[in-house]
C-alpha positions as CSV (number, residue, x, y, z in Angstrom):
1,M,135.5,115.8,118.6
2,E,132.0,115.9,117.0
3,S,131.2,115.0,113.5
4,K,130.1,117.7,111.4
5,D,127.3,115.6,110.1
6,A,126.1,114.7,113.5
7,A,122.3,115.0,114.1
8,P,120.6,116.1,117.2
9,A,118.5,113.9,119.5
10,A,115.4,112.4,117.8
11,P,112.8,109.9,118.0
12,A,113.1,106.5,116.5
13,A,112.5,105.9,112.9
14,P,109.5,105.5,112.0
15,G,108.5,104.0,111.5
16,V,107.4,104.2,112.2
17,A,104.2,103.2,112.8
18,A,101.8,104.9,114.6
19,P,104.3,106.3,117.3
20,A,105.3,105.4,120.7
21,A,105.5,107.7,123.7
22,P,109.0,107.9,124.6
23,A,110.1,110.2,127.7
24,A,112.7,111.8,125.2
25,P,113.5,111.4,121.6
26,A,115.7,108.7,120.4
27,Q,119.0,109.7,118.8
28,T,119.6,109.6,115.2
29,A,123.4,109.2,115.7
30,I,124.5,105.8,115.2
31,E,126.6,104.9,118.1
32,L,129.5,102.6,117.7
33,T,129.6,99.0,118.8
34,T,132.5,96.2,118.5
35,P,136.0,97.1,117.9
36,P,136.6,97.7,114.2
37,S,138.5,96.0,111.6
38,L,141.9,97.6,111.3
39,S,142.1,97.1,107.6
40,A,140.9,99.8,105.2
41,N,141.2,100.7,101.7
42,G,144.4,102.3,99.9
43,D,145.6,105.3,101.8
44,E,143.5,104.7,104.8
45,K,145.1,101.2,105.2
46,K,148.6,102.7,105.1
47,R,147.7,105.6,107.5
48,L,146.3,103.1,110.0
49,D,149.3,101.1,109.8
50,D,151.6,104.1,110.5
51,E,149.4,105.7,113.2
52,E,147.8,104.9,116.4
53,V,144.3,103.4,115.6
54,Y,141.8,106.1,116.6
55,D,139.5,104.7,119.4
56,P,136.1,106.2,119.1
57,F,134.8,104.8,122.5
58,S,137.4,107.0,124.5
59,H,136.2,110.2,122.9
60,R,132.4,109.9,123.7
61,D,130.6,111.6,126.7
62,A,130.4,108.6,129.0
63,A,127.7,110.4,131.2
64,S,125.2,110.2,128.4
65,Q,125.5,106.4,127.8
66,Y,123.3,103.8,128.9
67,S,124.0,100.4,130.8
68,N,123.3,97.2,129.0
69,S,120.0,97.0,130.8
70,G,119.2,100.5,130.1
71,A,120.1,100.0,126.4
72,L,117.6,97.0,126.4
73,A,115.0,99.2,128.0
74,H,115.5,101.9,125.7
75,L,115.6,99.8,122.7
76,L,112.2,98.1,123.6
77,K,110.8,101.6,124.2
78,C,111.8,102.7,120.6
79,S,110.6,99.5,119.0
80,L,107.2,98.8,120.8
81,S,104.8,101.5,119.7
82,T,101.2,101.4,118.5
83,G,102.5,100.2,115.4
84,I,102.1,96.9,116.9
85,L,98.2,97.4,116.8
86,A,98.5,97.3,113.1
87,M,100.0,93.6,113.0
88,P,96.7,91.8,112.9
89,L,95.9,93.6,109.7
90,A,99.3,92.5,108.3
91,F,98.1,88.9,109.1
92,K,94.8,89.5,107.4
93,N,96.8,90.3,104.2
94,G,99.5,87.5,104.6
95,G,97.6,84.9,106.1
96,L,98.5,82.8,109.3
97,V,101.2,80.6,107.8
98,F,102.8,82.9,105.4
99,G,102.2,85.9,108.0
100,T,104.1,84.2,110.7
101,L,107.2,83.0,108.5
102,G,107.2,86.4,106.8
103,A,107.0,88.3,110.1
104,I,110.0,86.3,111.3
105,V,112.1,86.8,108.1
106,I,111.3,90.5,108.1
107,G,112.3,90.8,111.8
108,I,115.7,89.1,111.2
109,I,116.3,91.3,108.0
110,C,115.6,94.5,109.8
111,T,117.6,93.5,112.8
112,H,120.5,92.6,110.4
113,C,120.2,96.0,108.6
114,V,120.7,97.8,111.8
115,D,123.5,95.6,112.8
116,I,125.3,96.3,109.5
117,L,124.5,100.0,109.6
118,V,126.1,100.2,113.1
119,R,129.1,98.2,112.1
120,A,129.6,100.5,109.0
121,S,129.3,103.6,111.3
122,Q,132.0,102.4,113.7
123,R,134.4,101.6,110.9
124,M,133.8,105.1,109.4
125,C,134.3,106.8,112.7
126,V,137.9,105.2,112.9
127,L,138.7,106.4,109.5
128,E,137.1,109.9,110.0
129,R,138.4,110.0,113.6
130,V,135.2,111.2,115.2
131,P,133.3,109.8,118.1
132,S,130.1,109.2,116.3
133,L,128.3,109.6,113.0
134,D,124.6,110.0,112.1
135,M,123.2,108.0,109.1
136,P,124.0,110.8,106.5
137,G,127.6,111.1,107.9
138,T,127.9,107.4,107.7
139,A,126.7,107.2,104.1
140,R,129.1,110.1,103.0
141,A,132.0,108.5,104.7
142,A,131.4,105.0,103.4
143,F,131.4,106.5,99.9
144,T,134.4,108.7,100.4
145,H,136.6,105.7,101.7
146,G,134.9,102.9,99.6
147,P,135.6,101.9,96.2
148,A,137.0,104.5,93.8
149,V,133.9,104.5,91.6
150,L,131.7,105.6,94.3
151,R,133.9,108.3,95.9
152,P,132.5,111.1,93.5
153,F,129.0,110.5,94.9
154,A,130.0,110.8,98.6
155,R,128.3,114.1,99.2
156,A,125.2,113.1,97.1
157,A,124.9,109.9,99.1
158,G,124.9,111.9,102.5
159,A,122.4,114.2,101.0
160,F,120.1,111.5,99.8
161,V,120.3,109.8,103.1
162,G,119.4,112.8,104.9
163,F,116.5,113.6,102.6
164,A,115.2,109.9,103.1
165,L,115.6,110.4,106.8
166,C,113.8,113.6,107.0
167,S,111.1,112.5,104.6
168,T,110.4,109.2,106.4
169,Y,110.1,111.0,109.9
170,F,107.9,113.6,108.4
171,V,105.5,111.3,106.4
172,G,105.5,108.9,109.2
173,I,103.7,111.2,111.5
174,V,100.5,111.3,109.0
175,P,99.2,108.2,110.6
176,I,99.1,109.8,113.9
177,V,96.4,112.4,112.8
178,V,94.5,109.7,111.0
179,F,94.7,107.3,114.1
180,V,93.5,110.0,116.5
181,S,90.7,111.1,114.3
182,A,89.3,107.7,113.7
183,S,89.3,106.8,117.3
184,V,87.5,110.1,118.1
185,Q,85.1,109.5,115.2
186,Q,84.2,106.1,116.4
187,L,83.4,107.5,119.9
188,V,81.2,110.1,118.5
189,E,79.4,107.8,116.0
190,T,78.7,105.3,119.0
191,H,77.2,108.0,121.2
192,F,75.4,110.2,118.5
193,G,75.1,108.0,115.4
194,K,76.5,108.4,111.9
195,P,75.2,111.6,110.1
196,D,73.6,111.4,106.5
197,M,76.8,112.4,104.5
198,D,79.7,111.1,102.6
199,P,82.0,109.1,105.1
200,V,85.2,110.4,103.7
201,A,84.0,114.0,104.3
202,F,83.0,112.9,107.8
203,K,86.4,111.8,108.5
204,R,88.0,115.0,107.2
205,I,85.8,117.1,109.7
206,F,87.6,115.3,112.5
207,I,90.9,115.8,111.1
208,L,90.5,119.4,110.4
209,A,89.1,119.8,114.0
210,L,92.1,118.0,115.6
211,G,94.5,120.1,113.4
212,P,94.6,123.4,115.7
213,L,95.6,121.4,118.8
214,L,98.2,119.5,116.9
215,V,99.7,122.7,115.6
216,L,99.9,124.3,118.9
217,L,101.6,121.2,120.4
218,A,104.1,121.4,117.6
219,L,105.1,125.0,118.5
220,I,106.7,123.7,121.8
221,R,110.4,124.0,121.1
222,K,112.0,122.9,124.4
223,L,112.1,119.1,125.0
224,K,111.9,119.6,128.6
225,H,108.4,121.1,128.2
226,L,107.3,118.0,126.5
227,V,108.2,115.8,129.4
228,P,104.8,116.2,131.2
229,F,103.0,115.2,127.9
230,S,105.3,112.3,127.5
231,V,104.4,111.1,131.1
232,V,100.7,111.2,130.5
233,A,101.0,109.6,127.1
234,N,103.2,106.6,128.5
235,V,100.3,106.1,131.2
236,C,97.5,106.3,128.7
237,M,99.3,103.8,126.4
238,V,100.0,101.3,129.1
239,L,96.4,101.3,130.2
240,G,95.1,101.2,126.6
241,F,97.3,98.3,125.8
242,A,96.3,96.4,128.9
243,I,92.4,96.7,128.1
244,T,93.1,95.8,124.5
245,L,94.8,92.7,125.7
246,Y,91.8,91.9,127.9
247,Y,89.6,91.9,124.8
248,L,92.1,89.8,122.8
249,F,91.9,86.9,125.3
250,R,88.2,87.4,126.0
251,W,86.9,84.7,123.5
252,D,83.1,84.4,123.0
253,D,80.9,82.5,120.6
254,T,80.7,85.0,118.0
255,P,81.6,83.5,114.7
256,V,84.7,84.7,113.3
257,V,85.6,84.7,109.3
258,A,89.3,84.5,108.9
259,L,90.2,83.2,105.5
260,G,93.8,83.6,106.1
261,A,93.5,81.2,109.0
262,D,93.3,78.2,106.7
263,P,96.8,76.6,106.4
264,S,96.1,75.9,102.7
265,Y,95.6,79.8,102.0
266,V,98.2,81.2,99.7
267,P,98.3,85.0,99.5
268,G,98.4,86.8,96.3
269,I,101.0,89.4,95.1
270,K,98.8,92.0,96.4
271,E,98.3,90.5,99.8
272,I,102.0,89.8,100.1
273,S,103.1,93.1,99.2
274,L,100.6,94.7,101.6
275,F,101.8,92.3,104.5
276,C,105.4,93.3,103.8
277,S,104.7,97.0,103.8
278,T,102.4,96.8,107.0
279,T,105.0,94.6,108.8
280,L,107.8,97.1,107.9
281,F,105.8,100.0,109.1
282,A,105.4,98.2,112.5
283,M,108.7,96.8,113.0
284,E,111.2,99.5,111.9
285,G,112.7,101.9,114.4
286,I,115.9,100.9,116.4
287,E,118.5,103.4,118.2
288,N,121.3,102.5,120.4
289,T,123.3,104.6,122.8
290,M,125.4,102.3,125.3
291,R,127.9,102.7,127.8
292,N,129.6,99.1,126.8
293,P,128.9,99.3,123.0
294,K,130.9,96.1,122.5
295,R,128.0,94.2,123.7
296,M,125.4,95.7,121.5
297,V,125.8,93.6,118.3
298,G,126.3,90.1,117.4
299,W,123.9,86.9,117.9
300,T,124.0,87.3,121.7
301,G,124.1,91.3,121.8
302,V,121.5,93.5,123.1
303,L,120.1,94.4,119.8
304,A,119.4,90.6,118.9
305,W,117.9,90.0,122.3
306,T,115.8,93.3,121.8
307,M,114.4,92.1,118.6
308,V,113.6,88.5,119.7
309,I,111.4,90.1,122.3
310,V,109.9,92.5,119.9
311,C,109.3,89.8,117.3
312,V,107.6,87.5,119.8
313,L,105.3,90.3,121.0
314,Y,104.5,91.5,117.4
315,L,103.8,87.9,116.4
316,G,101.7,87.3,119.4
317,M,99.5,90.5,118.8
318,G,99.2,89.7,115.1
319,I,98.1,86.1,115.4
320,I,95.9,86.5,118.3
321,G,94.3,89.8,117.0
322,F,93.7,88.0,113.5
323,L,92.3,85.1,115.1
324,R,90.1,87.0,117.4
325,F,88.6,89.4,114.8
326,G,89.3,87.5,111.5
327,D,88.7,89.4,108.3
328,A,86.8,92.1,110.0
329,V,89.9,93.3,111.7
330,Q,90.6,97.0,110.9
331,A,93.9,98.9,110.5
332,S,94.2,99.3,114.2
333,I,93.0,96.5,116.5
334,T,91.5,99.0,118.8
335,L,89.0,100.3,115.9
336,S,88.0,96.4,115.9
337,L,87.0,96.3,119.6
338,P,83.1,96.5,120.3
339,P,82.3,100.1,120.1
340,K,79.3,100.1,122.3
341,E,81.2,98.5,125.3
342,I,82.7,101.2,127.9
343,P,86.0,99.5,128.2
344,A,86.6,99.6,124.4
345,Q,85.4,103.3,124.3
346,V,88.0,103.9,127.2
347,V,90.7,102.4,125.1
348,N,89.9,104.7,122.0
349,A,90.0,107.7,124.3
350,L,93.2,106.7,126.0
351,L,95.1,106.0,122.9
352,A,93.9,109.1,121.3
353,V,95.2,111.2,124.2
354,A,98.6,109.1,124.1
355,V,99.1,109.4,120.4
356,T,98.1,113.2,120.4
357,F,100.8,114.0,123.1
358,T,103.3,112.3,121.3
359,F,102.9,114.3,118.1
360,P,105.3,117.2,119.0
361,L,108.0,114.8,119.9
362,Q,107.5,112.9,116.7
363,L,107.7,116.1,114.8
364,F,110.8,117.3,116.5
365,V,113.3,115.5,114.3
366,T,111.8,116.9,111.2
367,C,111.5,120.5,112.5
368,D,115.1,120.4,113.9
369,M,116.5,118.9,110.5
370,A,114.7,121.4,108.4
371,W,116.0,124.1,110.7
372,Q,119.5,123.1,111.1
373,R,120.0,122.1,107.4
374,I,117.8,124.3,105.4
375,V,116.6,127.5,107.2
376,R,119.5,128.3,109.7
377,P,122.2,128.5,107.1
378,R,120.3,131.0,105.1
379,L,119.1,133.2,107.9
380,A,122.3,135.3,109.1
381,D,120.5,137.6,111.6
382,K,120.0,135.7,114.9
383,K,117.4,138.0,116.1
384,Y,115.0,136.4,113.8
385,H,115.8,132.8,114.6
386,G,113.2,132.4,117.3
387,A,110.4,133.5,114.9
388,A,111.8,131.5,112.2
389,Q,111.7,128.4,114.2
390,T,108.1,128.9,115.1
391,V,107.4,129.4,111.4
392,V,109.0,126.1,110.3
393,R,107.3,124.2,113.1
394,F,103.7,125.7,112.1
395,V,104.3,125.1,108.3
396,L,105.4,121.5,108.9
397,A,102.8,120.6,111.4
398,S,100.1,122.2,109.1
399,C,101.4,120.1,106.2
400,V,101.1,116.9,108.3
401,V,97.4,117.8,108.9
402,L,96.7,118.5,105.3
403,M,98.2,115.3,104.2
404,A,96.2,113.3,106.6
405,W,93.0,115.5,105.3
406,A,93.9,114.5,101.8
407,V,94.3,110.8,102.7
408,P,91.9,109.9,105.7
409,N,92.2,106.2,105.3
410,L,94.6,104.5,108.0
411,G,95.1,101.2,106.3
412,P,96.6,102.4,102.9
413,V,98.4,105.1,104.6
414,I,100.2,102.6,106.7
415,S,101.0,100.4,103.9
416,L,102.3,103.2,101.7
417,I,104.5,104.5,104.2
418,G,106.0,101.2,105.0
419,S,106.5,100.3,101.5
420,L,107.9,103.4,99.9
421,F,109.8,105.1,102.8
422,L,110.7,102.5,105.3
423,S,111.8,100.1,102.6
424,V,114.3,102.8,101.5
425,L,115.5,103.9,105.1
426,G,115.4,100.7,106.7
427,L,116.5,98.2,103.7
428,F,117.9,99.9,100.7
429,I,120.4,102.4,102.6
430,P,121.9,99.9,105.1
431,A,122.5,97.3,102.5
432,V,124.2,100.0,100.0
433,V,126.4,101.5,103.0
434,D,127.4,98.0,104.0
435,L,128.6,97.2,100.4
436,A,130.4,100.5,100.1
437,A,132.2,100.2,103.6
438,F,133.5,96.9,103.4
439,W,133.9,95.8,99.7
440,G,137.4,97.3,99.1
441,D,139.5,95.0,101.4
442,A,137.1,92.0,101.2
443,S,138.4,88.8,100.0
444,P,136.9,87.3,96.7
445,A,134.6,84.9,98.8
446,R,133.5,87.7,101.0
447,K,132.8,89.9,98.0
448,V,130.5,87.2,96.8
449,Y,129.0,87.0,100.1
450,L,128.6,90.9,100.3
451,A,127.1,91.1,96.8
452,A,124.7,88.2,97.2
453,K,123.3,89.3,100.7
454,N,123.0,93.1,100.0
455,G,121.6,92.3,96.6
456,F,118.9,90.4,98.1
457,I,118.0,93.2,100.5
458,V,118.1,95.8,97.8
459,L,115.8,93.5,95.7
460,L,113.5,93.3,98.7
461,S,113.4,96.9,99.2
462,F,112.6,97.4,95.5
463,F,109.7,94.9,95.6
464,A,108.2,96.4,98.8
465,A,108.5,99.9,97.5
466,A,107.1,99.2,93.9
467,A,104.4,96.5,94.6
468,G,103.5,97.9,98.0
469,S,103.1,101.5,96.9
470,Y,101.2,100.3,93.6
471,F,98.6,98.5,95.6
472,S,98.4,101.1,98.5
473,I,97.8,103.8,96.0
474,L,95.0,101.7,94.4
475,D,93.5,101.2,97.7
476,I,93.6,105.0,98.5
477,I,92.0,105.6,95.0
478,D,89.1,103.1,95.7
479,T,88.5,105.0,99.0
480,F,87.1,107.8,96.9
481,V,86.6,106.6,93.4
482,P,85.3,103.1,93.1
483,H,87.5,101.0,90.8
484,P,85.5,97.8,89.9
485,T,88.2,96.7,87.6
486,T,91.2,96.9,90.0
487,S,93.4,93.9,89.7
488,T,94.0,91.8,92.7
489,A,96.5,89.5,91.4
């Protein structure tokens, strides 16, 4: 039996960062993990005492599940993306000491938020008697079966999470356009020089030139038709990363200025907020579908091991990239490579192709959610469905290109998305859902723990959203209109 809120297959949250190149999109449905607690609130508790407890695991399609090793590989694929290339920028803002500690803390918090969201979804599946629930369905069910004061807001909670999910996926695609246009622009400037015109206007020319290709790719509606593009993207991504690592470990005598490398360096509030935003953008994006879901969560589960590997790799890229290029590091480490050297030019070309080919896959979630939840219910005549889906894809892809055209600066865009959208989807929502799902039957001591822990996560999300957005918007404004009085407190 399927949940009426279940969402179709989709890429990992964005987070997303500049996107990865998976062979097929991840699933937004939150699959279940360890056996659920049998206690519940009020009527649910009595019902579970009187009836046989519903087992969601036995009602799922086993053919679509992964083994433990397959789940680990899939999680790594979803988590490791070109967002890792932004980590040196995060360390530039946070400094070496604070950046290292901060990245570890954010990694632990992100892992915990995914863990509690999965556990809440598991519990709600038992109460709702469905095999799986997506994020909006989990939020709706948590409020429905949660404390009485929250139950009137159940539908609103589901709608809010659905909106946040769709918005995060949609806005998270903007860095794709900016990243590709910046890579192509660097190649053109290397071979033909910079024209005598406004730099921002020159960036916008590349974004507009890239637009038609991205829109055409977005019109591909069948996932199977995207497989060849994903294969090419994966190959280009691996080769591009390999050459980038060559540059990171090729030390020379060029002096590097890195203020944050000083152990005594203490970042200000602006640098801390931008560090948190960039790190959130890079690290968010977890999905799971396991054949043996009991081994997913916990300190020794697949999720924990995945995030250990991810954090080590992200820390390594951030630390080495920052020490290698210092304060000259750009929003993507690839844009910091020597532009006149052939291998560096190859990296820009490879990653531009890879990220371009992942554009339709990343847009798939937004298009599908807009079609299923907004357009299709209002279009009764099925003979217009094909044309309507094409129009939806064309409009959404064009909007992404126009948003990139409006803000063609990659660094502030990454920080803004990480602070405003990923802090809500990755921190605020899991904390609130966890509180609603487990508050009712918790002991007084556990209620104190739930309130303190989730309260801290909510406050962190507020800080990242407010401070990160504020300073990111100031940086975006400074791109176009100089602001000599902008505070850097």
